[in-house]
C-alpha positions, 0 to 999 in steps of 0.5 A: 500500500501507499499513503500520503498525508499532506497539508494544504493552505487555502487563501484566506476565507476559502478553506470550506470552498477548497475542501468541497472541491477536493471532496467532490473531485474524488469519485471513482478513483481506482485503487483508492482505499481512503481519502479524508479531507480534514480541517486543521483546528489551529489554522483556519486556512489549513486542510489536511488530506490523508490518502491510502492507496493500493499502490503508488502507481494507483495514486499516480494514475489518479492524477490523470482522471477527468474528475481529479483534473477538474478539481485541480483546475477549480482548486488551484486559484484558491490554494495559497500554498502547500505545507508538510507532505509525508509519504507512508506505508500503511500496514493496516487499520479500520477500513483497509 
């Protein structure tokens, strides 16, 4: 399996809009076992995205999907910057 945990910062006041774009853009991603978008409790502009994939190749292939490309295009103008990014190797858990 392949995992990613990343922080994304929206432009001021646009976090909810960005979260909605990300959530709506995840439908039908083959190999995606888990995709969670969460608000940071201490930063009103930050989101944390936690992903678990069957493989790194599934993640890479997802970036070419039309729904993901559309989400990227819609979200790009309201992404202020990216924060920390961690690659992981999931070993188990609920729902996996």
